[in-house]
N, CA, C and O atoms as a Tripos MOL2 file, in Angstrom:
@<TRIPOS>MOLECULE
protein
  300   299    75     0     0
PROTEIN
NO_CHARGES

@<TRIPOS>ATOM
      1 N           0.8510   -1.1630    0.0000 N.3       1 MET1
      2 CA          0.0000    0.0000    0.0000 C.3       1 MET1
      3 C           0.9050    1.2360    0.0000 C.2       1 MET1
      4 O           1.8740    1.3070    0.7550 O.2       1 MET1
      5 N           0.5820    2.1830   -0.8360 N.am      2 ASN2
      6 CA          1.3910    3.3950   -0.8610 C.3       2 ASN2
      7 C           0.8640    4.4180    0.1440 C.2       2 ASN2
      8 O          -0.1960    4.2340    0.7430 O.2       2 ASN2
      9 N           1.6240    5.4940    0.3140 N.am      3 GLN3
     10 CA          1.2690    6.5120    1.2970 C.3       3 GLN3
     11 C          -0.0690    7.1700    0.9930 C.2       3 GLN3
     12 O          -0.8500    7.4490    1.9030 O.2       3 GLN3
     13 N          -0.3280    7.4130   -0.2640 N.am      4 GLN4
     14 CA         -1.5840    8.0640   -0.6410 C.3       4 GLN4
     15 C          -2.7800    7.1790   -0.3060 C.2       4 GLN4
     16 O          -3.7800    7.6620    0.2260 O.2       4 GLN4
     17 N          -2.6840    5.8920   -0.6120 N.am      5 ALA5
     18 CA         -3.7850    4.9690   -0.3130 C.3       5 ALA5
     19 C          -4.0130    4.8640    1.1950 C.2       5 ALA5
     20 O          -5.1540    4.8740    1.6580 O.2       5 ALA5
     21 N          -2.9280    4.7640    1.9540 N.am      6 LEU6
     22 CA         -3.0550    4.6910    3.4100 C.3       6 LEU6
     23 C          -3.6590    5.9800    3.9590 C.2       6 LEU6
     24 O          -4.5400    5.9460    4.8180 O.2       6 LEU6
     25 N          -3.1840    7.1000    3.4600 N.am      7 GLY7
     26 CA         -3.7270    8.3780    3.9080 C.3       7 GLY7
     27 C          -5.2190    8.4940    3.6420 C.2       7 GLY7
     28 O          -5.9730    8.9930    4.4770 O.2       7 GLY7
     29 N          -5.6350    8.0310    2.4750 N.am      8 THR8
     30 CA         -7.0560    8.0680    2.1290 C.3       8 THR8
     31 C          -7.8640    7.1800    3.0690 C.2       8 THR8
     32 O          -8.9000    7.5960    3.5870 O.2       8 THR8
     33 N          -7.3850    5.9500    3.2890 N.am      9 LEU9
     34 CA         -8.1010    5.0140    4.1670 C.3       9 LEU9
     35 C          -8.1650    5.4970    5.6170 C.2       9 LEU9
     36 O          -9.1700    5.3070    6.3010 O.2       9 LEU9
     37 N          -7.0830    6.1210    6.0730 N.am     10 ALA10
     38 CA         -7.0080    6.5340    7.4730 C.3      10 ALA10
     39 C          -7.4300    7.9830    7.6840 C.2      10 ALA10
     40 O          -7.4560    8.4670    8.8150 O.2      10 ALA10
     41 N          -7.7570    8.6680    6.6090 N.am     11 ASP11
     42 CA         -8.1220   10.0860    6.6790 C.3      11 ASP11
     43 C          -6.9930   10.9050    7.3100 C.2      11 ASP11
     44 O          -7.2180   11.7470    8.1800 O.2      11 ASP11
     45 N          -5.7690   10.6290    6.8410 N.am     12 VAL12
     46 CA         -4.5670   11.3450    7.2640 C.3      12 VAL12
     47 C          -3.8920   11.8320    5.9840 C.2      12 VAL12
     48 O          -3.7720   11.0800    5.0170 O.2      12 VAL12
     49 N          -3.4550   13.0850    5.9810 N.am     13 HIS13
     50 CA         -2.8480   13.6510    4.7790 C.3      13 HIS13
     51 C          -1.5960   12.8650    4.4050 C.2      13 HIS13
     52 O          -0.8510   12.4190    5.2770 O.2      13 HIS13
     53 N          -1.3740   12.7030    3.1240 N.am     14 THR14
     54 CA         -0.2320   11.9440    2.6100 C.3      14 THR14
     55 C           1.0930   12.4890    3.1360 C.2      14 THR14
     56 O           2.0070   11.7210    3.4370 O.2      14 THR14
     57 N           1.1960   13.7900    3.2450 N.am     15 ILE15
     58 CA          2.4350   14.3900    3.7570 C.3      15 ILE15
     59 C           2.6830   13.9520    5.2000 C.2      15 ILE15
     60 O           3.8270   13.7210    5.5910 O.2      15 ILE15
     61 N           1.6140   13.8370    5.9920 N.am     16 GLN16
     62 CA          1.7670   13.3590    7.3720 C.3      16 GLN16
     63 C           2.2430   11.9120    7.3980 C.2      16 GLN16
     64 O           3.0980   11.5510    8.2070 O.2      16 GLN16
     65 N           1.6950   11.0890    6.5210 N.am     17 ILE17
     66 CA          2.1440    9.6820    6.4440 C.3      17 ILE17
     67 C           3.6400    9.6550    6.1650 C.2      17 ILE17
     68 O           4.3770    8.8980    6.7970 O.2      17 ILE17
     69 N           4.0920   10.4770    5.2210 N.am     18 HIS18
     70 CA          5.5200   10.5510    4.8960 C.3      18 HIS18
     71 C           6.3260   10.9760    6.1300 C.2      18 HIS18
     72 O           7.3830   10.4080    6.4010 O.2      18 HIS18
     73 N           5.8410   11.9560    6.8690 N.am     19 ARG19
     74 CA          6.5480   12.4270    8.0780 C.3      19 ARG19
     75 C           6.6230   11.3260    9.1360 C.2      19 ARG19
     76 O           7.6460   11.1680    9.8030 O.2      19 ARG19
     77 N           5.5420   10.5710    9.2840 N.am     20 TYR20
     78 CA          5.5660    9.4650   10.2420 C.3      20 TYR20
     79 C           6.6220    8.4410    9.8450 C.2      20 TYR20
     80 O           7.3980    7.9810   10.6830 O.2      20 TYR20
     81 N           6.6460    8.0890    8.5710 N.am     21 GLU21
     82 CA          7.6020    7.0910    8.0990 C.3      21 GLU21
     83 C           9.0400    7.5900    8.1930 C.2      21 GLU21
     84 O           9.9570    6.8060    8.4340 O.2      21 GLU21
     85 N           9.2350    8.8860    8.0050 N.am     22 ALA22
     86 CA         10.5750    9.4720    8.0760 C.3      22 ALA22
     87 C          10.9960    9.7520    9.5160 C.2      22 ALA22
     88 O          12.1220   10.1810    9.7680 O.2      22 ALA22
     89 N          10.0970    9.5100   10.4480 N.am     23 ASP23
     90 CA         10.3330    9.7340   11.8750 C.3      23 ASP23
     91 C          10.5920   11.2070   12.1870 C.2      23 ASP23
     92 O          11.3230   11.5360   13.1220 O.2      23 ASP23
     93 N           9.9830   12.0870   11.3890 N.am     24 SER24
     94 CA         10.1230   13.5230   11.6420 C.3      24 SER24
     95 C           8.8840   14.0880   12.3270 C.2      24 SER24
     96 O           8.8430   15.2730   12.6590 O.2      24 SER24
     97 N           7.8770   13.2480   12.5380 N.am     25 SER25
     98 CA          6.6480   13.6570   13.2090 C.3      25 SER25
     99 C           6.0550   12.4340   13.8910 C.2      25 SER25
    100 O           6.2210   11.3050   13.4290 O.2      25 SER25
    101 N           5.3640   12.6740   14.9910 N.am     26 GLN26
    102 CA          4.7130   11.5960   15.7290 C.3      26 GLN26
    103 C           3.1980   11.7260   15.5770 C.2      26 GLN26
    104 O           2.6530   12.8180   15.7440 O.2      26 GLN26
    105 N           2.5150   10.6270   15.2640 N.am     27 PRO27
    106 CA          1.0550   10.7030   15.1090 C.3      27 PRO27
    107 C           0.3550   10.8820   16.4530 C.2      27 PRO27
    108 O           0.8480   10.4370   17.4890 O.2      27 PRO27
    109 N          -0.7810   11.5280   16.4160 N.am     28 SER28
    110 CA         -1.6180   11.6400   17.6070 C.3      28 SER28
    111 C          -2.2480   10.2750   17.9000 C.2      28 SER28
    112 O          -2.2080    9.3680   17.0680 O.2      28 SER28
    113 N          -2.8170   10.1500   19.0730 N.am     29 LEU29
    114 CA         -3.5050    8.8940   19.3980 C.3      29 LEU29
    115 C          -4.6460    8.6300   18.4280 C.2      29 LEU29
    116 O          -4.8720    7.4870   18.0300 O.2      29 LEU29
    117 N          -5.3580    9.6660   18.0490 N.am     30 GLU30
    118 CA         -6.4570    9.5090   17.0960 C.3      30 GLU30
    119 C          -5.9310    9.0340   15.7420 C.2      30 GLU30
    120 O          -6.5420    8.1760   15.1040 O.2      30 GLU30
    121 N          -4.8050    9.5870   15.3040 N.am     31 ALA31
    122 CA         -4.2150    9.1640   14.0300 C.3      31 ALA31
    123 C          -3.7560    7.7100   14.1070 C.2      31 ALA31
    124 O          -3.9300    6.9530   13.1520 O.2      31 ALA31
    125 N          -3.1710    7.3170   15.2390 N.am     32 ILE32
    126 CA         -2.7470    5.9220   15.4180 C.3      32 ILE32
    127 C          -3.9550    4.9980   15.3240 C.2      32 ILE32
    128 O          -3.8950    3.9490   14.6830 O.2      32 ILE32
    129 N          -5.0310    5.3850   15.9540 N.am     33 LYS33
    130 CA         -6.2510    4.5740   15.8960 C.3      33 LYS33
    131 C          -6.7470    4.4490   14.4560 C.2      33 LYS33
    132 O          -7.0760    3.3510   14.0090 O.2      33 LYS33
    133 N          -6.8020    5.5560   13.7360 N.am     34 ARG34
    134 CA         -7.2800    5.5100   12.3450 C.3      34 ARG34
    135 C          -6.3420    4.6960   11.4610 C.2      34 ARG34
    136 O          -6.7980    3.9690   10.5780 O.2      34 ARG34
    137 N          -5.0350    4.8120   11.6930 N.am     35 LEU35
    138 CA         -4.0690    4.0150   10.9210 C.3      35 LEU35
    139 C          -4.2530    2.5230   11.2120 C.2      35 LEU35
    140 O          -4.2230    1.7030   10.2940 O.2      35 LEU35
    141 N          -4.4410    2.1730   12.4760 N.am     36 ALA36
    142 CA         -4.6380    0.7630   12.8430 C.3      36 ALA36
    143 C          -5.8930    0.2060   12.1890 C.2      36 ALA36
    144 O          -5.8810   -0.9150   11.6800 O.2      36 ALA36
    145 N          -6.9660    0.9710   12.1980 N.am     37 VAL37
    146 CA         -8.2080    0.5160   11.5600 C.3      37 VAL37
    147 C          -7.9850    0.3560   10.0610 C.2      37 VAL37
    148 O          -8.4120   -0.6370    9.4710 O.2      37 VAL37
    149 N          -7.3220    1.3260    9.4460 N.am     38 ALA38
    150 CA         -7.0790    1.2600    7.9980 C.3      38 ALA38
    151 C          -6.2100    0.0660    7.6320 C.2      38 ALA38
    152 O          -6.4230   -0.5690    6.5990 O.2      38 ALA38
    153 N          -5.2340   -0.2390    8.4750 N.am     39 LEU39
    154 CA         -4.3140   -1.3520    8.2010 C.3      39 LEU39
    155 C          -4.8270   -2.6920    8.7330 C.2      39 LEU39
    156 O          -4.2360   -3.7430    8.4840 O.2      39 LEU39
    157 N          -5.9360   -2.6310    9.4680 N.am     40 ARG40
    158 CA         -6.5270   -3.8300   10.0750 C.3      40 ARG40
    159 C          -5.5480   -4.5540   10.9860 C.2      40 ARG40
    160 O          -5.3700   -5.7700   10.9090 O.2      40 ARG40
    161 N          -4.9130   -3.7600   11.8570 N.am     41 VAL41
    162 CA         -3.9790   -4.2940   12.8510 C.3      41 VAL41
    163 C          -4.3160   -3.6780   14.2040 C.2      41 VAL41
    164 O          -5.0680   -2.7070   14.2860 O.2      41 VAL41
    165 N          -3.7580   -4.2470   15.2520 N.am     42 ALA42
    166 CA         -3.9110   -3.6710   16.5840 C.3      42 ALA42
    167 C          -2.9940   -2.4610   16.7160 C.2      42 ALA42
    168 O          -1.9490   -2.3960   16.0680 O.2      42 ALA42
    169 N          -3.3770   -1.5150   17.5430 N.am     43 THR43
    170 CA         -2.5230   -0.3470   17.7440 C.3      43 THR43
    171 C          -1.1530   -0.7560   18.2940 C.2      43 THR43
    172 O          -0.1580   -0.0880   18.0140 O.2      43 THR43
    173 N          -1.0870   -1.8340   19.0660 N.am     44 ASP44
    174 CA          0.1980   -2.3220   19.5650 C.3      44 ASP44
    175 C           1.1510   -2.6430   18.4230 C.2      44 ASP44
    176 O           2.3590   -2.4470   18.5480 O.2      44 ASP44
    177 N           0.6140   -3.1360   17.3070 N.am     45 ASP45
    178 CA          1.4470   -3.4570   16.1570 C.3      45 ASP45
    179 C           2.0950   -2.2090   15.5740 C.2      45 ASP45
    180 O           3.1700   -2.2890   14.9800 O.2      45 ASP45
    181 N           1.4600   -1.0730   15.7340 N.am     46 ILE46
    182 CA          2.0060    0.1910   15.2450 C.3      46 ILE46
    183 C           2.9740    0.7870   16.2610 C.2      46 ILE46
    184 O           4.0010    1.3550   15.8890 O.2      46 ILE46
    185 N           2.6460    0.6560   17.5340 N.am     47 LEU47
    186 CA          3.4060    1.3430   18.5770 C.3      47 LEU47
    187 C           4.6510    0.6110   19.0450 C.2      47 LEU47
    188 O           5.6330    1.2550   19.4150 O.2      47 LEU47
    189 N           4.6380   -0.7170   19.0380 N.am     48 PHE48
    190 CA          5.7170   -1.4710   19.6530 C.3      48 PHE48
    191 C           6.3760   -2.4290   18.6760 C.2      48 PHE48
    192 O           5.7430   -2.9580   17.7620 O.2      48 PHE48
    193 N           7.6910   -2.6390   18.9020 N.am     49 ASP49
    194 CA          8.3800   -3.7150   18.2010 C.3      49 ASP49
    195 C           7.9040   -5.0260   18.7980 C.2      49 ASP49
    196 O           7.4020   -5.0540   19.9220 O.2      49 ASP49
    197 N           8.0550   -6.0960   18.0650 N.am     50 GLU50
    198 CA          7.5740   -7.3900   18.5530 C.3      50 GLU50
    199 C           8.2200   -7.7730   19.8750 C.2      50 GLU50
    200 O           7.5600   -8.3520   20.7380 O.2      50 GLU50
    201 N           9.5010   -7.4600   20.0470 N.am     51 THR51
    202 CA         10.1920   -7.8170   21.2870 C.3      51 THR51
    203 C           9.7000   -6.9940   22.4640 C.2      51 THR51
    204 O           9.8300   -7.4320   23.6070 O.2      51 THR51
    205 N           9.1400   -5.8210   22.2240 N.am     52 GLU52
    206 CA          8.6230   -4.9890   23.3020 C.3      52 GLU52
    207 C           7.2760   -5.4940   23.8120 C.2      52 GLU52
    208 O           6.8950   -5.2040   24.9460 O.2      52 GLU52
    209 N           6.5590   -6.2420   22.9880 N.am     53 ARG53
    210 CA          5.2210   -6.6990   23.3470 C.3      53 ARG53
    211 C           5.2140   -8.0830   23.9440 C.2      53 ARG53
    212 O           4.2740   -8.4410   24.6530 O.2      53 ARG53
    213 N           6.2160   -8.8550   23.6830 N.am     54 SER54
    214 CA          6.1950  -10.2650   24.0760 C.3      54 SER54
    215 C           6.7920  -10.4530   25.4620 C.2      54 SER54
    216 O           7.7960   -9.8260   25.7990 O.2      54 SER54
    217 N           6.1790  -11.3150   26.2660 N.am     55 PRO55
    218 CA          6.7870  -11.6250   27.5600 C.3      55 PRO55
    219 C           8.0380  -12.4710   27.3450 C.2      55 PRO55
    220 O           8.1940  -13.1090   26.3040 O.2      55 PRO55
    221 N           8.9170  -12.4720   28.3290 N.am     56 SER56
    222 CA         10.1260  -13.2880   28.2420 C.3      56 SER56
    223 C           9.7440  -14.7680   28.1770 C.2      56 SER56
    224 O           8.6210  -15.1440   28.5140 O.2      56 SER56
    225 N          10.6790  -15.5900   27.7430 N.am     57 ASP57
    226 CA         10.4140  -17.0300   27.6660 C.3      57 ASP57
    227 C          10.0700  -17.6020   29.0370 C.2      57 ASP57
    228 O           9.1840  -18.4490   29.1560 O.2      57 ASP57
    229 N          10.7710  -17.1380   30.0740 N.am     58 GLU58
    230 CA         10.4920  -17.6430   31.4260 C.3      58 GLU58
    231 C           9.0820  -17.2550   31.8580 C.2      58 GLU58
    232 O           8.3600  -18.0860   32.4080 O.2      58 GLU58
    233 N           8.6820  -16.0300   31.6230 N.am     59 LEU59
    234 CA          7.3380  -15.5920   31.9880 C.3      59 LEU59
    235 C           6.2840  -16.3370   31.1810 C.2      59 LEU59
    236 O           5.2350  -16.6980   31.7150 O.2      59 LEU59
    237 N           6.5530  -16.5690   29.9080 N.am     60 ARG60
    238 CA          5.6240  -17.3240   29.0590 C.3      60 ARG60
    239 C           5.4220  -18.7390   29.6110 C.2      60 ARG60
    240 O           4.2990  -19.2420   29.6300 O.2      60 ARG60
    241 N           6.5120  -19.3830   30.0620 N.am     61 ARG61
    242 CA          6.3990  -20.7410   30.6420 C.3      61 ARG61
    243 C           5.5650  -20.7080   31.9210 C.2      61 ARG61
    244 O           4.7780  -21.6200   32.1740 O.2      61 ARG61
    245 N           5.7350  -19.6650   32.7220 N.am     62 GLN62
    246 CA          4.9390  -19.5430   33.9460 C.3      62 GLN62
    247 C           3.4610  -19.3730   33.6220 C.2      62 GLN62
    248 O           2.6120  -19.9810   34.2740 O.2      62 GLN62
    249 N           3.1450  -18.5510   32.6210 N.am     63 PHE63
    250 CA          1.7470  -18.3790   32.2010 C.3      63 PHE63
    251 C           1.1610  -19.7020   31.7280 C.2      63 PHE63
    252 O           0.0200  -20.0350   32.0490 O.2      63 PHE63
    253 N           1.9440  -20.4510   30.9650 N.am     64 GLU64
    254 CA          1.4670  -21.7450   30.4660 C.3      64 GLU64
    255 C           1.2050  -22.7030   31.6230 C.2      64 GLU64
    256 O           0.2030  -23.4190   31.6190 O.2      64 GLU64
    257 N           2.0840  -22.7220   32.6020 N.am     65 ALA65
    258 CA          1.9150  -23.6080   33.7550 C.3      65 ALA65
    259 C           0.6700  -23.2160   34.5500 C.2      65 ALA65
    260 O          -0.1180  -24.0790   34.9370 O.2      65 ALA65
    261 N           0.4950  -21.9430   34.7880 N.am     66 ILE66
    262 CA         -0.6750  -21.4700   35.5320 C.3      66 ILE66
    263 C          -1.9560  -21.7560   34.7540 C.2      66 ILE66
    264 O          -2.9920  -22.0430   35.3550 O.2      66 ILE66
    265 N          -1.8970  -21.6820   33.4380 N.am     67 GLY67
    266 CA         -3.0630  -21.9600   32.6110 C.3      67 GLY67
    267 C          -3.5780  -23.3750   32.7720 C.2      67 GLY67
    268 O          -4.7420  -23.6430   32.4740 O.2      67 GLY67
    269 N          -2.7380  -24.2860   33.2380 N.am     68 GLN68
    270 CA         -3.1460  -25.6740   33.4350 C.3      68 GLN68
    271 C          -3.7390  -25.9270   34.8250 C.2      68 GLN68
    272 O          -4.2770  -27.0050   35.0780 O.2      68 GLN68
    273 N          -3.6450  -24.9530   35.7170 N.am     69 PHE69
    274 CA         -4.2190  -25.0950   37.0510 C.3      69 PHE69
    275 C          -5.7350  -25.0700   36.9650 C.2      69 PHE69
    276 O          -6.3070  -24.4730   36.0540 O.2      69 PHE69
    277 N          -6.3860  -25.7320   37.9360 N.am     70 ASP70
    278 CA         -7.8460  -25.5880   38.0140 C.3      70 ASP70
    279 C          -8.1570  -24.2600   38.7030 C.2      70 ASP70
    280 O          -7.2430  -23.5880   39.1810 O.2      70 ASP70
    281 N          -9.4240  -23.8740   38.7610 N.am     71 ALA71
    282 CA         -9.8210  -22.5630   39.2620 C.3      71 ALA71
    283 C          -9.3560  -22.3280   40.6960 C.2      71 ALA71
    284 O          -8.9090  -21.2300   41.0250 O.2      71 ALA71
    285 N          -9.4570  -23.3480   41.5570 N.am     72 ASP72
    286 CA         -9.0350  -23.2010   42.9590 C.3      72 ASP72
    287 C          -7.5380  -22.9620   43.0580 C.2      72 ASP72
    288 O          -7.0810  -22.1250   43.8370 O.2      72 ASP72
    289 N          -6.7740  -23.7110   42.2540 N.am     73 GLU73
    290 CA         -5.3200  -23.5400   42.2790 C.3      73 GLU73
    291 C          -4.9170  -22.1560   41.7780 C.2      73 GLU73
    292 O          -3.9420  -21.5750   42.2560 O.2      73 GLU73
    293 N          -5.6590  -21.6410   40.8290 N.am     74 LYS74
    294 CA         -5.3430  -20.3070   40.3020 C.3      74 LYS74
    295 C          -5.5550  -19.2390   41.3530 C.2      74 LYS74
    296 O          -4.8250  -18.2490   41.3870 O.2      74 LYS74
    297 N          -6.5530  -19.4280   42.2200 N.am     75 GLU75
    298 CA         -6.7970  -18.4650   43.3020 C.3      75 GLU75
    299 C          -5.6360  -18.4840   44.2530 C.2      75 GLU75
    300 O          -5.6330  -17.7480   45.2390 O.2      75 GLU75
@<TRIPOS>BOND
     1     1     2 1
     2     2     3 1
     3     3     4 2
     4     3     5 am
     5     5     6 1
     6     6     7 1
     7     7     8 2
     8     7     9 am
     9     9    10 1
    10    10    11 1
    11    11    12 2
    12    11    13 am
    13    13    14 1
    14    14    15 1
    15    15    16 2
    16    15    17 am
    17    17    18 1
    18    18    19 1
    19    19    20 2
    20    19    21 am
    21    21    22 1
    22    22    23 1
    23    23    24 2
    24    23    25 am
    25    25    26 1
    26    26    27 1
    27    27    28 2
    28    27    29 am
    29    29    30 1
    30    30    31 1
    31    31    32 2
    32    31    33 am
    33    33    34 1
    34    34    35 1
    35    35    36 2
    36    35    37 am
    37    37    38 1
    38    38    39 1
    39    39    40 2
    40    39    41 am
    41    41    42 1
    42    42    43 1
    43    43    44 2
    44    43    45 am
    45    45    46 1
    46    46    47 1
    47    47    48 2
    48    47    49 am
    49    49    50 1
    50    50    51 1
    51    51    52 2
    52    51    53 am
    53    53    54 1
    54    54    55 1
    55    55    56 2
    56    55    57 am
    57    57    58 1
    58    58    59 1
    59    59    60 2
    60    59    61 am
    61    61    62 1
    62    62    63 1
    63    63    64 2
    64    63    65 am
    65    65    66 1
    66    66    67 1
    67    67    68 2
    68    67    69 am
    69    69    70 1
    70    70    71 1
    71    71    72 2
    72    71    73 am
    73    73    74 1
    74    74    75 1
    75    75    76 2
    76    75    77 am
    77    77    78 1
    78    78    79 1
    79    79    80 2
    80    79    81 am
    81    81    82 1
    82    82    83 1
    83    83    84 2
    84    83    85 am
    85    85    86 1
    86    86    87 1
    87    87    88 2
    88    87    89 am
    89    89    90 1
    90    90    91 1
    91    91    92 2
    92    91    93 am
    93    93    94 1
    94    94    95 1
    95    95    96 2
    96    95    97 am
    97    97    98 1
    98    98    99 1
    99    99   100 2
   100    99   101 am
   101   101   102 1
   102   102   103 1
   103   103   104 2
   104   103   105 am
   105   105   106 1
   106   106   107 1
   107   107   108 2
   108   107   109 am
   109   109   110 1
   110   110   111 1
   111   111   112 2
   112   111   113 am
   113   113   114 1
   114   114   115 1
   115   115   116 2
   116   115   117 am
   117   117   118 1
   118   118   119 1
   119   119   120 2
   120   119   121 am
   121   121   122 1
   122   122   123 1
   123   123   124 2
   124   123   125 am
   125   125   126 1
   126   126   127 1
   127   127   128 2
   128   127   129 am
   129   129   130 1
   130   130   131 1
   131   131   132 2
   132   131   133 am
   133   133   134 1
   134   134   135 1
   135   135   136 2
   136   135   137 am
   137   137   138 1
   138   138   139 1
   139   139   140 2
   140   139   141 am
   141   141   142 1
   142   142   143 1
   143   143   144 2
   144   143   145 am
   145   145   146 1
   146   146   147 1
   147   147   148 2
   148   147   149 am
   149   149   150 1
   150   150   151 1
   151   151   152 2
   152   151   153 am
   153   153   154 1
   154   154   155 1
   155   155   156 2
   156   155   157 am
   157   157   158 1
   158   158   159 1
   159   159   160 2
   160   159   161 am
   161   161   162 1
   162   162   163 1
   163   163   164 2
   164   163   165 am
   165   165   166 1
   166   166   167 1
   167   167   168 2
   168   167   169 am
   169   169   170 1
   170   170   171 1
   171   171   172 2
   172   171   173 am
   173   173   174 1
   174   174   175 1
   175   175   176 2
   176   175   177 am
   177   177   178 1
   178   178   179 1
   179   179   180 2
   180   179   181 am
   181   181   182 1
   182   182   183 1
   183   183   184 2
   184   183   185 am
   185   185   186 1
   186   186   187 1
   187   187   188 2
   188   187   189 am
   189   189   190 1
   190   190   191 1
   191   191   192 2
   192   191   193 am
   193   193   194 1
   194   194   195 1
   195   195   196 2
   196   195   197 am
   197   197   198 1
   198   198   199 1
   199   199   200 2
   200   199   201 am
   201   201   202 1
   202   202   203 1
   203   203   204 2
   204   203   205 am
   205   205   206 1
   206   206   207 1
   207   207   208 2
   208   207   209 am
   209   209   210 1
   210   210   211 1
   211   211   212 2
   212   211   213 am
   213   213   214 1
   214   214   215 1
   215   215   216 2
   216   215   217 am
   217   217   218 1
   218   218   219 1
   219   219   220 2
   220   219   221 am
   221   221   222 1
   222   222   223 1
   223   223   224 2
   224   223   225 am
   225   225   226 1
   226   226   227 1
   227   227   228 2
   228   227   229 am
   229   229   230 1
   230   230   231 1
   231   231   232 2
   232   231   233 am
   233   233   234 1
   234   234   235 1
   235   235   236 2
   236   235   237 am
   237   237   238 1
   238   238   239 1
   239   239   240 2
   240   239   241 am
   241   241   242 1
   242   242   243 1
   243   243   244 2
   244   243   245 am
   245   245   246 1
   246   246   247 1
   247   247   248 2
   248   247   249 am
   249   249   250 1
   250   250   251 1
   251   251   252 2
   252   251   253 am
   253   253   254 1
   254   254   255 1
   255   255   256 2
   256   255   257 am
   257   257   258 1
   258   258   259 1
   259   259   260 2
   260   259   261 am
   261   261   262 1
   262   262   263 1
   263   263   264 2
   264   263   265 am
   265   265   266 1
   266   266   267 1
   267   267   268 2
   268   267   269 am
   269   269   270 1
   270   270   271 1
   271   271   272 2
   272   271   273 am
   273   273   274 1
   274   274   275 1
   275   275   276 2
   276   275   277 am
   277   277   278 1
   278   278   279 1
   279   279   280 2
   280   279   281 am
   281   281   282 1
   282   282   283 1
   283   283   284 2
   284   283   285 am
   285   285   286 1
   286   286   287 1
   287   287   288 2
   288   287   289 am
   289   289   290 1
   290   290   291 1
   291   291   292 2
   292   291   293 am
   293   293   294 1
   294   294   295 1
   295   295   296 2
   296   295   297 am
   297   297   298 1
   298   298   299 1
   299   299   300 2
@<TRIPOS>SUBSTRUCTURE
     1 MET1         2 RESIDUE 1 A MET
     2 ASN2         6 RESIDUE 1 A ASN
     3 GLN3        10 RESIDUE 1 A GLN
     4 GLN4        14 RESIDUE 1 A GLN
     5 ALA5        18 RESIDUE 1 A ALA
     6 LEU6        22 RESIDUE 1 A LEU
     7 GLY7        26 RESIDUE 1 A GLY
     8 THR8        30 RESIDUE 1 A THR
     9 LEU9        34 RESIDUE 1 A LEU
    10 ALA10       38 RESIDUE 1 A ALA
    11 ASP11       42 RESIDUE 1 A ASP
    12 VAL12       46 RESIDUE 1 A VAL
    13 HIS13       50 RESIDUE 1 A HIS
    14 THR14       54 RESIDUE 1 A THR
    15 ILE15       58 RESIDUE 1 A ILE
    16 GLN16       62 RESIDUE 1 A GLN
    17 ILE17       66 RESIDUE 1 A ILE
    18 HIS18       70 RESIDUE 1 A HIS
    19 ARG19       74 RESIDUE 1 A ARG
    20 TYR20       78 RESIDUE 1 A TYR
    21 GLU21       82 RESIDUE 1 A GLU
    22 ALA22       86 RESIDUE 1 A ALA
    23 ASP23       90 RESIDUE 1 A ASP
    24 SER24       94 RESIDUE 1 A SER
    25 SER25       98 RESIDUE 1 A SER
    26 GLN26      102 RESIDUE 1 A GLN
    27 PRO27      106 RESIDUE 1 A PRO
    28 SER28      110 RESIDUE 1 A SER
    29 LEU29      114 RESIDUE 1 A LEU
    30 GLU30      118 RESIDUE 1 A GLU
    31 ALA31      122 RESIDUE 1 A ALA
    32 ILE32      126 RESIDUE 1 A ILE
    33 LYS33      130 RESIDUE 1 A LYS
    34 ARG34      134 RESIDUE 1 A ARG
    35 LEU35      138 RESIDUE 1 A LEU
    36 ALA36      142 RESIDUE 1 A ALA
    37 VAL37      146 RESIDUE 1 A VAL
    38 ALA38      150 RESIDUE 1 A ALA
    39 LEU39      154 RESIDUE 1 A LEU
    40 ARG40      158 RESIDUE 1 A ARG
    41 VAL41      162 RESIDUE 1 A VAL
    42 ALA42      166 RESIDUE 1 A ALA
    43 THR43      170 RESIDUE 1 A THR
    44 ASP44      174 RESIDUE 1 A ASP
    45 ASP45      178 RESIDUE 1 A ASP
    46 ILE46      182 RESIDUE 1 A ILE
    47 LEU47      186 RESIDUE 1 A LEU
    48 PHE48      190 RESIDUE 1 A PHE
    49 ASP49      194 RESIDUE 1 A ASP
    50 GLU50      198 RESIDUE 1 A GLU
    51 THR51      202 RESIDUE 1 A THR
    52 GLU52      206 RESIDUE 1 A GLU
    53 ARG53      210 RESIDUE 1 A ARG
    54 SER54      214 RESIDUE 1 A SER
    55 PRO55      218 RESIDUE 1 A PRO
    56 SER56      222 RESIDUE 1 A SER
    57 ASP57      226 RESIDUE 1 A ASP
    58 GLU58      230 RESIDUE 1 A GLU
    59 LEU59      234 RESIDUE 1 A LEU
    60 ARG60      238 RESIDUE 1 A ARG
    61 ARG61      242 RESIDUE 1 A ARG
    62 GLN62      246 RESIDUE 1 A GLN
    63 PHE63      250 RESIDUE 1 A PHE
    64 GLU64      254 RESIDUE 1 A GLU
    65 ALA65      258 RESIDUE 1 A ALA
    66 ILE66      262 RESIDUE 1 A ILE
    67 GLY67      266 RESIDUE 1 A GLY
    68 GLN68      270 RESIDUE 1 A GLN
    69 PHE69      274 RESIDUE 1 A PHE
    70 ASP70      278 RESIDUE 1 A ASP
    71 ALA71      282 RESIDUE 1 A ALA
    72 ASP72      286 RESIDUE 1 A ASP
    73 GLU73      290 RESIDUE 1 A GLU
    74 LYS74      294 RESIDUE 1 A LYS
    75 GLU75      298 RESIDUE 1 A GLU
């Protein structure tokens, strides 16, 4: 998708899209929301690198272990 198409879908001026990509301007929260809707992604996908969103391997293993507990054990 080019900048013009994204700008049209997200109702953001093409020049602003270019500034965002060039890292010379930061989008507002409203612009981030419109971009996420236009791109059909979560806002986290726009805001964070994959490593910033994912729990560590150790924490992931703990979540998996707790997920196997019954309701009483989870309490």
